[in-house]
C-alpha positions as CSV (number, residue, x, y, z in Angstrom):
1,M,91.2,75.3,112.2
2,P,87.8,76.9,113.3
3,G,88.1,79.7,113.2
4,V,88.4,82.1,117.0
5,K,86.0,84.6,118.2
6,K,87.2,88.5,118.2
7,A,86.2,89.5,121.9
8,G,83.6,92.1,122.0
9,V,82.6,91.5,118.3
10,K,78.8,89.9,118.0
11,Q,78.7,88.0,114.3
12,T,76.0,86.1,113.2
13,P,76.3,84.0,109.8
14,V,75.2,85.7,107.0
15,T,76.2,83.6,104.3
16,Q,78.8,80.7,103.1
17,F,82.6,80.6,102.9
18,I,85.0,79.0,102.0
19,A,88.3,77.4,103.0
20,E,90.0,79.4,104.3
21,K,94.3,80.1,104.6
22,P,96.2,80.7,107.9
23,S,95.1,84.0,109.3
24,V,97.7,86.5,107.7
25,N,97.9,87.9,111.6
26,G,98.0,84.8,113.6
27,I,95.1,83.6,114.1
28,A,92.3,83.0,111.9
29,P,89.5,86.0,112.1
30,A,85.7,84.8,113.7
31,P,84.2,83.5,110.5
32,L,80.7,84.4,109.3
33,A,80.1,81.1,108.6
34,Q,81.8,78.0,107.8
35,V,85.5,77.5,107.7
36,L,86.9,74.7,105.8
37,P,90.7,74.1,106.8
38,K,94.0,75.9,106.6
39,P,97.0,75.1,106.2
40,S,100.1,76.7,107.8
41,S,100.0,80.0,109.8
42,V,102.0,82.6,109.9
43,S,102.5,82.2,114.2
44,G,104.0,78.5,113.6
45,I,100.7,77.0,114.7
46,A,99.9,73.6,113.7
47,P,97.5,73.4,110.4
48,A,94.0,71.4,110.4
49,P,94.8,68.5,108.0
50,Q,94.2,69.8,104.0
51,V,91.9,68.8,101.9
52,Q,93.3,67.5,98.3
53,V,93.5,68.9,95.6
54,P,93.7,66.8,92.4
55,A,96.1,67.2,89.7
56,K,98.5,69.4,91.9
57,P,101.1,71.4,90.0
58,S,105.2,71.6,90.3
59,S,104.6,74.2,91.8
60,V,102.7,75.1,95.6
61,N,100.8,78.7,94.0
62,E,99.8,77.3,90.4
63,I,97.5,76.6,89.0
64,P,97.6,73.3,86.8
65,P,97.4,75.3,83.3
66,A,94.7,74.6,80.0
67,N,96.2,71.3,78.8
68,V,97.5,72.8,75.1
69,S,96.9,69.6,73.2
70,A,93.7,69.6,74.1
71,E,90.6,70.7,72.7
72,L,89.7,74.6,74.1
73,Q,86.3,74.3,75.4
74,Q,83.6,76.1,73.7
75,Q,83.3,79.3,74.1
76,L,79.2,80.4,75.5
77,N,77.4,83.5,75.8
78,R,76.8,84.0,79.5
79,T,74.8,86.3,81.0
80,T,75.8,89.5,83.2
81,G,72.2,89.7,84.7
82,I,71.9,93.1,83.1
83,A,69.8,92.5,79.9
84,I,70.5,95.4,78.2
85,L,74.2,94.9,78.0
86,D,74.1,91.5,77.9
87,R,72.1,92.5,74.0
88,T,74.9,95.0,73.7
89,L,77.5,92.5,73.9
90,G,76.2,90.1,71.8
91,G,74.5,88.3,73.9
92,G,76.5,88.4,76.8
93,L,80.3,88.2,78.0
94,P,82.3,84.8,76.6
95,S,82.4,82.2,78.5
96,G,86.3,82.2,80.0
97,S,86.6,85.5,80.2
98,V,89.5,88.3,82.9
99,V,86.7,91.1,82.8
100,Y,88.5,94.5,84.1
101,I,86.6,97.0,85.3
102,Y,87.9,99.9,85.0
103,A,86.2,103.0,87.5
104,D,86.3,106.2,88.5
105,A,86.3,105.9,92.0
106,K,82.9,108.3,92.8
107,S,80.6,106.1,90.0
108,M,80.4,103.7,92.7
109,A,81.0,101.2,90.1
110,E,80.7,98.1,92.6
111,V,76.9,98.2,91.9
112,F,78.5,96.5,88.8
113,L,79.4,93.5,90.5
114,Y,76.2,93.2,92.9
115,Q,74.5,92.6,89.8
116,F,76.7,90.0,88.1
117,T,76.4,88.4,91.1
118,Q,72.4,87.3,90.6
119,A,73.8,85.6,87.2
120,R,75.3,82.7,89.2
121,K,76.8,81.0,91.7
122,T,79.6,83.7,92.5
123,Y,83.4,83.6,94.5
124,Y,83.5,87.1,95.3
125,F,87.4,87.8,97.2
126,S,86.2,91.1,99.5
127,N,89.3,92.8,100.4
128,E,87.9,96.7,101.3
129,R,85.6,95.4,103.4
130,R,83.8,93.2,106.0
131,P,81.6,91.2,103.7
132,A,78.9,91.5,106.1
133,Y,79.0,95.1,104.9
134,V,79.0,94.0,101.0
135,L,76.0,91.2,101.3
136,R,73.9,94.5,102.9
137,D,74.4,96.7,100.1
138,I,73.5,93.6,98.1
139,K,70.7,92.8,99.8
140,N,69.5,96.7,99.9
141,F,69.9,96.6,96.2
142,G,66.9,93.7,96.4
143,F,69.5,91.4,95.4
144,K,69.4,87.4,96.3
145,S,72.4,86.9,98.1
146,E,72.3,82.4,98.4
147,G,74.5,82.1,95.0
148,I,77.1,83.9,96.8
149,T,80.1,82.5,98.7
150,F,82.4,85.2,100.1
151,I,86.3,84.4,101.3
152,D,86.8,87.0,103.3
153,V,90.9,88.3,102.7
154,Y,89.5,91.9,104.3
155,S,90.4,90.3,107.9
156,E,92.5,87.7,106.9
157,Y,94.3,91.6,106.4
158,Y,93.1,93.5,108.6
159,I,92.3,92.1,111.7
160,T,93.4,90.7,114.7
161,P,92.2,87.6,116.5
162,H,90.9,89.9,119.0
163,G,88.6,91.9,116.3
164,E,91.3,94.8,116.7
165,M,92.3,96.7,113.7
166,V,96.2,96.1,112.6
167,D,98.2,98.1,110.5
168,N,99.9,95.7,108.2
169,V,100.1,98.3,104.9
170,G,103.5,97.8,103.4
171,N,104.3,95.0,105.8
172,E,106.2,92.5,102.3
173,F,106.3,89.9,104.5
174,V,102.9,90.2,105.4
175,D,101.7,91.4,101.3
176,A,102.9,88.1,100.3
177,K,100.8,85.7,102.5
178,I,98.1,87.6,101.7
179,V,99.2,86.9,98.2
180,E,99.3,83.0,99.3
181,F,95.6,82.9,100.7
182,T,94.0,84.2,97.6
183,E,95.5,81.2,95.7
184,Y,95.4,78.8,98.2
185,N,91.2,79.7,97.6
186,L,91.8,79.8,94.5
187,K,92.5,76.5,94.6
188,K,90.1,75.7,96.2
189,I,87.5,76.7,93.8
190,M,89.2,75.0,91.0
191,A,89.0,71.7,92.6
192,D,85.6,71.7,93.5
193,E,85.5,71.5,89.0
194,V,82.0,74.0,89.2
195,K,81.5,75.9,85.9
196,D,79.1,78.2,85.9
197,L,80.2,80.6,88.1
198,N,81.3,84.2,88.4
199,L,85.4,84.7,90.5
200,I,84.4,88.5,91.6
201,F,87.7,90.4,93.1
202,D,86.9,93.5,95.3
203,S,88.7,95.3,93.9
204,F,91.5,94.5,92.7
205,S,93.8,97.8,93.5
206,F,93.8,95.6,96.8
207,Y,96.4,93.6,95.2
208,L,98.3,96.4,92.9
209,N,98.9,98.4,95.6
210,L,100.8,94.9,97.7
211,N,104.5,95.6,98.9
212,V,105.6,92.9,96.5
213,N,108.3,91.8,94.0
214,P,105.6,92.2,90.4
215,G,106.8,88.8,89.4
216,I,104.0,87.7,93.0
217,L,101.5,89.9,91.2
218,K,101.8,88.9,87.5
219,R,101.1,84.9,89.0
220,L,98.8,85.7,91.4
221,I,97.0,87.9,87.9
222,N,98.4,84.4,85.1
223,V,97.0,82.3,88.4
224,I,93.6,83.9,87.1
225,Y,93.7,84.2,84.2
226,E,94.1,79.4,83.8
227,L,91.8,78.5,85.9
228,T,88.7,81.4,84.6
229,K,90.2,79.5,81.3
230,N,90.0,76.1,82.8
231,L,86.6,76.6,84.2
232,N,85.3,78.2,81.4
233,C,84.1,80.8,83.5
234,V,83.9,84.6,83.8
235,T,86.5,86.7,86.2
236,F,85.5,90.2,87.0
237,L,88.8,92.4,88.8
238,Y,87.3,96.0,90.3
239,G,90.3,98.2,89.5
240,L,90.2,102.3,90.3
241,K,91.8,104.8,88.2
242,D,94.1,106.9,88.7
243,T,95.2,104.9,91.9
244,H,98.1,102.8,90.5
245,E,101.4,102.9,88.3
246,K,101.1,103.4,85.2
247,T,103.5,100.9,83.7
248,L,101.5,97.7,85.8
249,E,98.0,98.9,85.2
250,N,98.7,98.8,81.6
251,E,100.2,95.4,82.5
252,I,96.6,94.6,84.2
253,L,94.6,96.3,80.5
254,K,96.8,94.1,78.3
255,S,97.2,90.9,80.1
256,C,92.2,91.3,80.6
257,D,90.0,89.6,77.9
258,V,87.4,92.5,78.0
259,I,87.3,96.0,79.4
260,F,85.1,97.6,81.1
261,D,85.7,101.3,81.4
262,V,83.4,103.6,83.7
263,E,83.0,107.0,83.6
264,L,81.9,110.2,85.9
265,E,81.2,113.1,83.9
266,K,79.5,116.2,85.8
267,N,78.1,119.5,83.6
268,S,76.6,122.0,85.5
269,D,72.8,120.7,86.7
270,K,74.1,116.7,86.9
271,I,76.3,114.4,87.2
272,S,76.3,111.2,84.8
273,N,77.8,107.8,84.8
274,K,79.0,106.3,81.4
275,L,80.0,103.0,80.6
276,S,82.4,101.8,77.3
277,I,83.6,98.6,75.9
278,P,86.3,99.2,74.4
279,K,88.0,96.1,74.3
280,I,86.7,92.1,74.1
281,R,88.8,89.9,72.8
282,G,87.5,87.5,70.0
283,R,84.8,90.1,69.2
284,V,84.5,93.6,67.6
285,P,83.5,95.6,70.8
286,T,81.3,98.1,70.7
287,S,82.3,101.7,69.8
288,E,78.8,103.0,71.8
289,M,78.7,105.4,75.3
290,I,76.8,103.4,77.7
291,K,74.8,105.9,80.0
292,F,73.5,104.6,83.4
293,R,72.3,105.7,86.7
294,V,72.4,103.7,90.1
295,G,69.0,103.0,91.2
296,D,67.4,99.8,91.7
297,G,70.6,98.3,90.7
298,V,72.3,99.7,87.3
299,Q,69.8,101.4,85.0
300,I,71.2,101.7,81.3
301,D,70.0,104.3,79.4
302,T,67.3,102.7,76.8
303,T,67.2,106.3,74.9
304,K,69.2,105.0,72.0
305,D,68.7,101.4,72.9
306,I,67.3,99.6,70.1
307,A,64.6,97.0,70.9
């Protein structure tokens, strides 16, 4: 179903958008670029025919699990797009890794996400802001945008058909539908079978704050994890510290393969940002605290870096 233009909001194409599920608010928001067919609308409007997804699992909400009897895909080093960070990691991140960026909200850790898009094709799930604003920030840092495909979760959740804000926060039905919308788009990515890619969720805290049964969140995590392993890609989940219930937060930290812990420190005369990597499955984690600042992207302090 083509998107419906929002009254009073003039939008211009910024980059490609992949297939969307039907609007949580009844009608899809005006697309910033091409939108593919959607499944059934919450409002009951008849959907456009769905594109067939190969190897459909028994449950409509599941990504088919990896064949446990088959040989596992070889793990390769995937560059992060930050050369010094790659060296600290021993050449890059292991392919098939789900990375949780556990960040202080004041640290501007989203700049890591922007720079990660430069390494390879990226599907960027934007749920905190309109993709147009995220894209502008990416370009302001001098990064290229050609390899980025946005999934506009933000507009799907917060914007009415007329371009106005809607109060869906805490609505259990709508919250469950936005998870379904996300899973639908993940299945589309799975069907494309692109191997060397990034998935970015900006932010994953958005999902952890939804008013849904914990089982729905666990299913979403499992779907993301299985897709990452099946495609041997790299997935980045951006989560904020001191925001979520501890048990839920620990469940996420346990599930992820890699943890980037980003913190901000203040002293009498300056502010400093630090990155630690306390967990990286299959490898010995580094004990080093990596200092960085936000300049033209992420700039890592090289004073202790050995060439």
